[in-house]
C-alpha positions in Angstrom: 98.1 129.0 101.7 97.7 125.5 99.9 98.0 125.2 96.1 97.9 122.6 93.8 99.2 123.5 90.2 98.8 121.0 87.1 99.9 121.9 83.7 100.4 120.4 80.3 102.1 122.6 77.6 104.3 122.7 74.9 107.9 122.8 76.1 108.6 125.8 73.9 106.9 128.0 76.6 109.7 127.1 78.9 112.2 129.1 77.4 111.2 132.2 78.4 112.6 131.0 82.0 115.4 128.8 80.7 118.1 131.6 80.3 120.7 131.6 77.7 122.0 128.0 78.0 119.5 125.9 75.8 116.3 126.3 73.9 113.6 123.6 73.7 111.4 122.6 70.7 108.9 120.0 70.0 107.8 118.1 73.0 105.5 118.5 76.1 106.2 119.5 79.6 103.9 118.4 82.5 103.9 119.9 85.7 102.4 118.9 89.1 103.3 120.7 92.0 101.9 121.2 95.6 102.7 124.4 97.6 102.2 125.0 101.2 103.3 128.4 102.8 102.7 132.2 103.1 101.6 134.2 100.0 103.6 137.2 101.2 107.3 137.1 99.9 108.4 138.9 102.9 107.0 136.2 105.4 109.8 133.6 106.1 107.4 131.4 107.7 107.8 127.6 106.6 107.1 126.9 103.1 107.0 123.6 100.9 107.1 122.8 97.3 106.5 119.1 96.3 105.7 117.5 93.0 107.7 117.1 89.5 108.3 118.6 86.2 108.6 116.2 83.2 109.8 117.1 79.9 108.9 114.5 77.1 110.2 113.9 73.8 112.0 117.4 73.4 114.4 118.6 71.0 117.1 120.7 73.0 119.6 123.2 71.5 122.8 123.7 73.8 123.5 127.2 73.0 127.0 127.7 74.3 128.5 125.0 72.2 125.5 124.6 69.4 124.9 121.2 70.1 121.5 119.5 69.3 119.8 116.8 70.8 116.6 114.9 70.1 114.0 112.8 71.9 114.9 114.2 75.3 113.3 113.4 78.3 113.7 114.4 81.9 111.9 114.3 85.1 112.7 116.8 87.9 111.5 115.7 91.6 
């Protein structure tokens, strides 16, 4: 399978997958990923994910220490 996924959404939507370390507020997330590989999880053939996840102007709360950060941006490649 070949898939190209592009999305632009509020960063709050990422809180569902961020675990218990931090929460995101405000800001925007941009995803641009390409996947090549099998559809079946049991298939161990070669697979590849390429692209980035970008967070722009987000507010972040680091939960373990209750630290607040503003205007955070990051690009995960």
